[in-house]
TIMI-2910 file (N, C-alpha, C, CB; in pm, 1 decimal, decimal comma, always signed):
<rs>
+----------+----------+----------+----------+----------+----------+----------+----------+----------+----------+----------+----------+------+
!      n_x !      n_y !      n_z !     ca_x !     ca_y !     ca_z !      c_x !      c_y !      c_z !     cb_x !     cb_y !     cb_z ! resn !
+----------+----------+----------+----------+----------+----------+----------+----------+----------+----------+----------+----------+------+
!  -1832,8 !  +4010,6 !    +26,8 !  -1922,7 !  +4101,1 !    -38,6 !  -1900,5 !  +4101,4 !   -188,9 !  -1906,6 !  +4239,6 !    +17,5 !  Gly !
!  -1952,3 !  +4206,2 !   -250,5 !  -1942,0 !  +4218,9 !   -396,3 !  -1798,0 !  +4232,3 !   -442,6 !  -2021,9 !  +4338,4 !   -444,1 !  Glu !
!  -1715,2 !  +4302,2 !   -364,9 !  -1575,2 !  +4319,1 !   -403,5 !  -1503,0 !  +4184,6 !   -403,1 !  -1504,3 !  +4418,0 !   -308,7 !  Gln !
!  -1533,6 !  +4100,4 !   -304,6 !  -1473,5 !  +3967,7 !   -298,9 !  -1514,1 !  +3881,3 !   -416,7 !  -1511,4 !  +3899,1 !   -170,4 !  Gly !
!  -1641,2 !  +3889,9 !   -455,1 !  -1689,8 !  +3814,4 !   -570,7 !  -1622,8 !  +3861,8 !   -699,2 !  -1842,0 !  +3827,5 !   -582,9 !  Glu !
!  -1606,4 !  +3992,6 !   -712,4 !  -1541,5 !  +4047,4 !   -831,5 !  -1396,1 !  +4000,2 !   -839,3 !  -1548,1 !  +4202,0 !   -830,6 !  Ala !
!  -1329,6 !  +3994,4 !   -726,5 !  -1190,8 !  +3947,7 !   -724,9 !  -1183,2 !  +3799,7 !   -761,2 !  -1127,4 !  +3971,8 !   -586,7 !  Gln !
!  -1279,9 !  +3720,6 !   -714,1 !  -1282,7 !  +3579,0 !   -750,5 !  -1306,7 !  +3560,9 !   -899,7 !  -1390,5 !  +3505,8 !   -671,2 !  Leu !
!  -1397,8 !  +3638,8 !   -955,1 !  -1424,2 !  +3631,4 !  -1098,7 !  -1299,1 !  +3668,5 !  -1178,1 !  -1541,4 !  +3724,2 !  -1137,1 !  Glu !
!  -1232,6 !  +3776,4 !  -1136,7 !  -1112,7 !  +3819,0 !  -1207,9 !  -1002,4 !  +3714,0 !  -1198,1 !  -1063,2 !  +3952,6 !  -1152,9 !  Glu !
!   -989,6 !  +3651,2 !  -1082,4 !   -889,2 !  +3545,0 !  -1065,6 !   -921,3 !  +3425,8 !  -1155,5 !   -882,1 !  +3499,6 !   -917,7 !  Ala !
!  -1048,6 !  +3390,2 !  -1163,5 !  -1089,3 !  +3278,7 !  -1249,8 !  -1061,3 !  +3310,3 !  -1396,8 !  -1238,8 !  +3247,2 !  -1230,0 !  Ala !
!  -1086,2 !  +3433,1 !  -1437,4 !  -1059,1 !  +3473,5 !  -1575,3 !   -909,3 !  +3470,5 !  -1604,5 !  -1115,4 !  +3613,9 !  -1602,0 !  Leu !
!   -829,0 !  +3514,0 !  -1508,4 !   -684,0 !  +3508,6 !  -1525,4 !   -638,1 !  +3363,7 !  -1539,9 !   -612,7 !  +3576,0 !  -1406,3 !  Phe !
!   -693,2 !  +3275,8 !  -1457,8 !   -657,4 !  +3133,4 !  -1465,2 !   -696,2 !  +3075,0 !  -1601,1 !   -726,4 !  +3054,0 !  -1351,6 !  Ala !
!   -814,2 !  +3111,4 !  -1651,0 !   -857,1 !  +3062,9 !  -1782,4 !   -764,6 !  +3114,1 !  -1892,4 !  -1001,7 !  +3106,1 !  -1811,0 !  Leu !
!   -722,3 !  +3240,0 !  -1882,5 !   -627,4 !  +3294,0 !  -1980,4 !   -496,9 !  +3215,3 !  -1977,6 !   -600,0 !  +3443,3 !  -1953,1 !  Arg !
!   -451,4 !  +3182,0 !  -1858,4 !   -326,9 !  +3104,1 !  -1846,3 !   -341,8 !  +2966,8 !  -1910,6 !   -287,0 !  +3088,6 !  -1698,3 !  Cys !
!   -454,1 !  +2901,4 !  -1885,9 !   -479,4 !  +2770,2 !  -1945,9 !   -485,1 !  +2782,7 !  -2097,4 !   -610,8 !  +2709,1 !  -1891,7 !  Val !
!   -552,6 !  +2885,6 !  -2146,3 !   -564,2 !  +2905,8 !  -2290,9 !   -426,8 !  +2928,6 !  -2353,7 !   -656,9 !  +3024,9 !  -2321,2 !  Ala !
!   -343,3 !  +3005,1 !  -2286,7 !   -209,5 !  +3034,8 !  -2341,2 !   -115,7 !  +2915,5 !  -2332,9 !   -147,8 !  +3152,4 !  -2267,4 !  Cys !
!   -136,7 !  +2829,8 !  -2235,9 !    -47,9 !  +2714,9 !  -2216,2 !    -88,4 !  +2593,3 !  -2298,3 !    -44,5 !  +2677,5 !  -2070,6 !  Lys !
!   -198,3 !  +2601,6 !  -2367,5 !   -230,3 !  +2491,5 !  -2456,5 !   -364,6 !  +2424,5 !  -2432,8 !   -125,9 !  +2391,0 !  -2446,2 !  Gly !
!   -468,8 !  +2502,3 !  -2424,1 !   -602,9 !  +2445,8 !  -2418,3 !   -625,4 !  +2366,6 !  -2546,6 !   -712,0 !  +2557,6 !  -2400,1 !  Leu !
!   -670,8 !  +2245,0 !  -2532,8 !   -697,2 !  +2161,2 !  -2650,7 !   -805,6 !  +2228,9 !  -2734,4 !   -740,9 !  +2015,4 !  -2609,0 !  Asp !
!   -770,8 !  +2261,5 !  -2857,1 !   -864,4 !  +2330,6 !  -2945,4 !   -989,9 !  +2249,1 !  -2972,3 !   -797,0 !  +2364,0 !  -3075,9 !  Arg !
!   -981,5 !  +2117,8 !  -2953,7 !  -1097,3 !  +2030,7 !  -2978,1 !  -1183,1 !  +2012,2 !  -2853,8 !  -1050,9 !  +1895,1 !  -3028,2 !  Arg !
!  -1143,3 !  +2073,0 !  -2742,1 !  -1216,5 !  +2056,3 !  -2616,5 !  -1362,6 !  +2094,1 !  -2638,7 !  -1153,7 !  +2142,7 !  -2502,9 !  Glu !
!  -1452,7 !  +2003,1 !  -2606,3 !  -1594,7 !  +2027,8 !  -2635,0 !  -1685,8 !  +1994,0 !  -2517,9 !  -1637,2 !  +1947,9 !  -2755,7 !  Ala !
!  -1629,7 !  +1977,4 !  -2400,2 !  -1711,4 !  +1942,6 !  -2284,6 !  -1728,2 !  +2060,6 !  -2189,1 !  -1649,9 !  +1824,9 !  -2211,0 !  Glu !
!  -1618,2 !  +2119,7 !  -2148,3 !  -1623,8 !  +2225,5 !  -2047,2 !  -1643,7 !  +2363,2 !  -2110,0 !  -1496,4 !  +2224,8 !  -1963,6 !  Ile !
!  -1570,1 !  +2392,2 !  -2216,7 !  -1578,4 !  +2525,5 !  -2276,8 !  -1719,0 !  +2562,7 !  -2323,5 !  -1483,9 !  +2534,1 !  -2393,1 !  Met !
!  -1794,6 !  +2473,1 !  -2386,9 !  -1930,8 !  +2511,0 !  -2424,6 !  -2020,2 !  +2545,0 !  -2304,3 !  -1993,8 !  +2399,0 !  -2503,8 !  Pro !
!  -1990,0 !  +2488,6 !  -2189,9 !  -2064,3 !  +2522,8 !  -2069,0 !  -2015,9 !  +2654,7 !  -2009,5 !  -2051,7 !  +2410,9 !  -1965,7 !  Gln !
!  -1888,1 !  +2681,7 !  -2028,7 !  -1826,4 !  +2800,4 !  -1971,9 !  -1854,5 !  +2927,5 !  -2052,9 !  -1678,1 !  +2779,4 !  -1960,9 !  Leu !
!  -1863,9 !  +2915,1 !  -2183,4 !  -1879,8 !  +3032,4 !  -2269,4 !  -2002,8 !  +3117,5 !  -2235,4 !  -1888,3 !  +2988,2 !  -2412,9 !  Met !
!  -2121,4 !  +3060,2 !  -2214,3 !  -2235,4 !  +3146,5 !  -2179,7 !  -2212,0 !  +3223,6 !  -2049,5 !  -2362,7 !  +3062,6 !  -2167,6 !  Pro !
!  -2146,6 !  +3160,0 !  -1954,4 !  -2116,5 !  +3227,8 !  -1827,8 !  -2015,7 !  +3339,7 !  -1850,0 !  -2062,6 !  +3127,6 !  -1723,7 !  Arg !
!  -1918,2 !  +3311,3 !  -1932,9 !  -1815,6 !  +3410,4 !  -1963,8 !  -1878,7 !  +3532,8 !  -2030,3 !  -1706,9 !  +3349,3 !  -2055,0 !  Leu !
!  -1965,9 !  +3508,5 !  -2126,8 !  -2029,2 !  +3618,0 !  -2200,4 !  -2136,1 !  +3691,1 !  -2119,4 !  -2090,4 !  +3564,9 !  -2327,3 !  Leu !
!  -2172,6 !  +3637,5 !  -2004,4 !  -2269,8 !  +3703,5 !  -1916,6 !  -2201,6 !  +3791,6 !  -1811,5 !  -2357,3 !  +3598,8 !  -1847,6 !  Ala !
!  -2070,5 !  +3791,4 !  -1808,1 !  -1995,5 !  +3867,4 !  -1707,4 !  -1979,9 !  +4012,3 !  -1751,5 !  -1856,9 !  +3803,8 !  -1682,7 !  Met !
!  -2079,6 !  +4093,5 !  -1726,7 !  -2074,2 !  +4233,0 !  -1770,4 !  -1987,3 !  +4318,3 !  -1678,0 !  -2214,9 !  +4291,1 !  -1777,1 !  Ser !
!  -1966,0 !  +4276,3 !  -1555,7 !  -1885,9 !  +4353,7 !  -1461,7 !  -1736,6 !  +4334,1 !  -1478,2 !  -1924,5 !  +4318,6 !  -1322,8 !  Gly !
!  -1696,8 !  +4240,3 !  -1561,7 !  -1555,6 !  +4209,0 !  -1581,7 !  -1519,5 !  +4217,1 !  -1729,9 !  -1522,9 !  +4069,1 !  -1526,1 !  Gln !
!  -1576,1 !  +4312,5 !  -1799,2 !  -1560,5 !  +4317,9 !  -1945,2 !  -1414,6 !  +4322,1 !  -1989,7 !  -1632,8 !  +4438,9 !  -1999,8 !  Arg !
!  -1332,2 !  +4401,1 !  -1923,4 !  -1191,8 !  +4411,0 !  -1963,0 !  -1125,2 !  +4273,7 !  -1956,2 !  -1116,7 !  +4511,9 !  -1873,0 !  Tyr !
!  -1139,5 !  +4206,5 !  -1843,5 !  -1076,7 !  +4074,9 !  -1824,8 !  -1137,0 !  +3971,0 !  -1919,4 !  -1092,3 !  +4028,2 !  -1678,8 !  Ala !
!  -1266,8 !  +3977,9 !  -1943,2 !  -1331,0 !  +3883,0 !  -2035,8 !  -1279,1 !  +3905,6 !  -2177,4 !  -1485,9 !  +3897,8 !  -2032,0 !  Val !
!  -1263,2 !  +4030,8 !  -2218,2 !  -1211,3 !  +4058,3 !  -2353,1 !  -1071,5 !  +4000,4 !  -2369,5 !  -1209,1 !  +4210,1 !  -2380,9 !  Cys !
!   -986,9 !  +4018,6 !  -2269,2 !   -852,4 !  +3960,8 !  -2276,5 !   -859,6 !  +3808,9 !  -2283,8 !   -768,1 !  +4004,2 !  -2155,2 !  Leu !
!   -950,3 !  +3752,5 !  -2208,3 !   -968,5 !  +3607,2 !  -2206,4 !  -1014,7 !  +3557,4 !  -2343,5 !  -1070,6 !  +3566,5 !  -2097,3 !  Cys !
!  -1108,0 !  +3627,2 !  -2403,3 !  -1157,6 !  +3587,3 !  -2535,6 !  -1046,1 !  +3591,1 !  -2639,0 !  -1273,0 !  +3678,6 !  -2579,7 !  Leu !
!   -959,7 !  +3690,9 !  -2630,2 !   -845,1 !  +3695,4 !  -2720,3 !   -754,6 !  +3575,2 !  -2702,3 !   -766,3 !  +3822,6 !  -2698,5 !  Gly !
!   -735,3 !  +3534,2 !  -2577,0 !   -651,8 !  +3417,8 !  -2547,7 !   -713,1 !  +3287,8 !  -2597,5 !   -627,1 !  +3408,2 !  -2399,4 !  Ser !
!   -843,9 !  +3287,4 !  -2610,8 !   -915,0 !  +3167,3 !  -2654,6 !   -934,4 !  +3161,0 !  -2806,4 !  -1049,6 !  +3160,5 !  -2586,4 !  Leu !
!   -868,2 !  +3248,4 !  -2879,2 !   -893,0 !  +3257,6 !  -3023,4 !   -869,0 !  +3125,7 !  -3097,0 !   -805,1 !  +3365,1 !  -3083,4 !  Ser !
!   -770,1 !  +3046,8 !  -3054,9 !   -745,3 !  +2917,8 !  -3121,4 !   -861,7 !  +2822,1 !  -3099,2 !   -614,5 !  +2854,4 !  -3069,9 !  His !
!   -917,6 !  +2823,5 !  -2979,1 !  -1032,6 !  +2738,0 !  -2950,5 !  -1154,9 !  +2787,5 !  -3028,3 !  -1062,4 !  +2735,2 !  -2798,1 !  Trp !
!  -1174,9 !  +2918,2 !  -3027,7 !  -1290,4 !  +2977,7 !  -3095,1 !  -1286,9 !  +2947,7 !  -3245,0 !  -1294,1 !  +3130,2 !  -3071,4 !  Ile !
!  -1167,4 !  +2943,3 !  -3304,0 !  -1155,1 !  +2916,8 !  -3447,6 !  -1215,0 !  +2782,2 !  -3486,4 !  -1009,0 !  +2921,5 !  -3489,2 !  Ala !
!  -1212,3 !  +2685,6 !  -3396,6 !  -1270,6 !  +2554,4 !  -3425,4 !  -1413,8 !  +2540,8 !  -3375,6 !  -1186,0 !  +2446,3 !  -3363,8 !  Leu !
!  -1467,5 !  +2646,9 !  -3318,0 !  -1604,4 !  +2645,2 !  -3265,8 !  -1677,7 !  +2770,9 !  -3314,4 !  -1604,7 !  +2637,3 !  -3108,9 !  His !
!  -1702,0 !  +2778,5 !  -3444,9 !  -1758,7 !  +2900,8 !  -3503,8 !  -1897,9 !  +2936,1 !  -3453,7 !  -1763,4 !  +2886,9 !  -3652,0 !  Pro !
!  -1963,9 !  +2843,4 !  -3388,7 !  -2097,2 !  +2874,9 !  -3335,4 !  -2091,8 !  +2984,7 !  -3228,4 !  -2161,2 !  +2748,6 !  -3276,6 !  Glu !
!  -1972,1 !  +3012,3 !  -3176,3 !  -1956,8 !  +3115,5 !  -3073,4 !  -1918,5 !  +3251,3 !  -3130,3 !  -1853,3 !  +3072,7 !  -2973,2 !  Trp !
!  -1888,6 !  +3258,5 !  -3258,6 !  -1843,2 !  +3385,1 !  -3316,7 !  -1946,8 !  +3496,0 !  -3300,2 !  -1811,2 !  +3366,3 !  -3464,4 !  Ile !
!  -2072,6 !  +3467,4 !  -3332,2 !  -2178,0 !  +3569,7 !  -3320,0 !  -2189,9 !  +3625,4 !  -3179,1 !  -2311,4 !  +3511,9 !  -3362,1 !  Gly !
!  -2209,8 !  +3540,1 !  -3078,0 !  -2219,9 !  +3591,9 !  -2941,0 !  -2093,5 !  +3664,0 !  -2894,5 !  -2250,3 !  +3478,6 !  -2845,9 !  Pro !
!  -1977,1 !  +3614,5 !  -2936,1 !  -1851,5 !  +3678,3 !  -2895,8 !  -1838,6 !  +3816,3 !  -2960,1 !  -1730,7 !  +3589,9 !  -2934,2 !  Ile !
!  -1869,5 !  +3827,0 !  -3089,2 !  -1862,4 !  +3956,7 !  -3155,5 !  -1960,5 !  +4056,2 !  -3093,8 !  -1890,4 !  +3941,2 !  -3304,7 !  Leu !
!  -2078,4 !  +4008,7 !  -3056,9 !  -2176,1 !  +4097,0 !  -2990,6 !  -2121,2 !  +4146,1 !  -2856,9 !  -2311,2 !  +4023,2 !  -2969,0 !  Ala !
!  -2057,8 !  +4057,5 !  -2781,7 !  -1999,9 !  +4094,6 !  -2652,8 !  -1888,1 !  +4197,1 !  -2673,1 !  -1945,9 !  +3969,4 !  -2579,1 !  Tyr !
!  -1799,9 !  +4171,5 !  -2769,6 !  -1689,1 !  +4262,6 !  -2794,6 !  -1738,2 !  +4398,6 !  -2843,8 !  -1593,3 !  +4201,9 !  -2896,1 !  Leu !
!  -1840,2 !  +4397,5 !  -2928,5 !  -1896,8 !  +4524,3 !  -2976,6 !  -1952,4 !  +4605,5 !  -2860,0 !  -2007,7 !  +4498,5 !  -3081,3 !  Glu !
!  -2023,4 !  +4538,8 !  -2770,4 !  -2079,1 !  +4607,1 !  -2653,4 !  -1968,8 !  +4654,8 !  -2558,7 !  -2175,6 !  +4514,1 !  -2578,9 !  Ala !
!  -1852,3 !  +4594,6 !  -2567,6 !  -1740,7 !  +4629,5 !  -2479,5 !  -1654,9 !  +4742,9 !  -2533,5 !  -1654,4 !  +4508,8 !  -2456,6 !  Ser !
!  -1671,0 !  +4778,7 !  -2659,3 !  -1585,2 !  +4880,7 !  -2720,7 !  -1593,9 !  +5015,0 !  -2649,1 !  -1622,4 !  +4898,8 !  -2866,7 !  Leu !
!  -1710,5 !  +5050,8 !  -2598,8 !  -1723,5 !  +5182,5 !  -2535,0 !  -1657,9 !  +5187,4 !  -2397,0 !  -1870,4 !  +5219,7 !  -2522,6 !  Ser !
!  -1657,6 !  +5076,7 !  -2324,5 !  -1602,6 !  +5078,4 !  -2189,3 !  -1458,2 !  +5034,7 !  -2179,4 !  -1683,9 !  +4992,3 !  -2102,4 !  Gly !
!  -1420,1 !  +4941,8 !  -2261,4 !  -1281,3 !  +4890,4 !  -2257,8 !  -1237,0 !  +4861,1 !  -2400,2 !  -1269,8 !  +4760,8 !  -2168,4 !  Cys !
!  -1233,4 !  +4967,8 !  -2477,7 !  -1207,2 !  +4957,0 !  -2619,8 !  -1075,7 !  +4889,7 !  -2655,2 !  -1209,9 !  +5090,9 !  -2679,5 !  Gly !
!   -970,2 !  +4918,1 !  -2579,2 !   -839,7 !  +4860,4 !  -2613,1 !   -841,4 !  +4708,6 !  -2600,1 !   -730,2 !  +4919,3 !  -2523,5 !  Ala !
!   -899,2 !  +4657,9 !  -2492,1 !   -904,5 !  +4512,8 !  -2472,0 !   -995,4 !  +4447,1 !  -2574,8 !   -952,9 !  +4479,7 !  -2330,1 !  Ala !
!  -1108,6 !  +4511,0 !  -2605,4 !  -1200,3 !  +4456,0 !  -2705,4 !  -1134,7 !  +4455,5 !  -2843,0 !  -1331,6 !  +4536,9 !  -2709,0 !  Ala !
!  -1063,2 !  +4564,4 !  -2877,5 !   -995,6 !  +4571,1 !  -3007,3 !   -885,3 !  +4466,3 !  -3015,8 !   -937,3 !  +4711,8 !  -3030,9 !  Ala !
!   -813,2 !  +4446,7 !  -2906,1 !   -708,3 !  +4344,8 !  -2904,6 !   -768,6 !  +4205,8 !  -2927,8 !   -631,0 !  +4348,5 !  -2770,5 !  Gln !
!   -879,5 !  +4176,2 !  -2861,1 !   -944,6 !  +4046,7 !  -2879,6 !   -990,2 !  +4030,4 !  -3023,7 !  -1064,0 !  +4031,7 !  -2783,9 !  Ala !
!  -1044,5 !  +4136,0 !  -3084,1 !  -1087,4 !  +4128,9 !  -3223,6 !   -969,7 !  +4099,1 !  -3315,6 !  -1155,0 !  +4259,6 !  -3265,4 !  Leu !
!   -853,8 !  +4155,7 !  -3285,1 !   -735,3 !  +4128,7 !  -3367,2 !   -695,6 !  +3982,0 !  -3358,5 !   -617,8 !  +4217,7 !  -3323,3 !  Cys !
!   -702,4 !  +3923,6 !  -3240,2 !   -668,1 !  +3783,4 !  -3224,7 !   -768,5 !  +3692,0 !  -3295,4 !   -660,3 !  +3748,1 !  -3077,4 !  Tyr !
!   -893,7 !  +3735,2 !  -3299,4 !   -998,5 !  +3653,6 !  -3361,0 !   -996,3 !  +3662,8 !  -3513,3 !  -1134,8 !  +3696,1 !  -3309,1 !  Leu !
!   -932,0 !  +3765,6 !  -3565,8 !   -930,9 !  +3786,4 !  -3711,0 !   -848,7 !  +3682,1 !  -3783,8 !   -877,7 !  +3923,8 !  -3743,6 !  Ala !
+----------+----------+----------+----------+----------+----------+----------+----------+----------+----------+----------+----------+------+
</rs>
């Protein structure tokens, strides 16, 4: 059901955070551009997505085309999960 899907999404986000922390190639340009729109469309997992975006800050720094959509997502997340959104903003700064 929906709870199972939410758990799968959260597990996938955790795995992505682990990959990002362990050394995602900052020049990676094949999978991440496909993944980012999906990541930014996950409104039900805002807390986990914000943490993930913070972990991806090194990749994002070399892909400035994502800054606008990411900032919009984080701004929209401030009311529901402000601490995670603020943490991600600090990493992106």
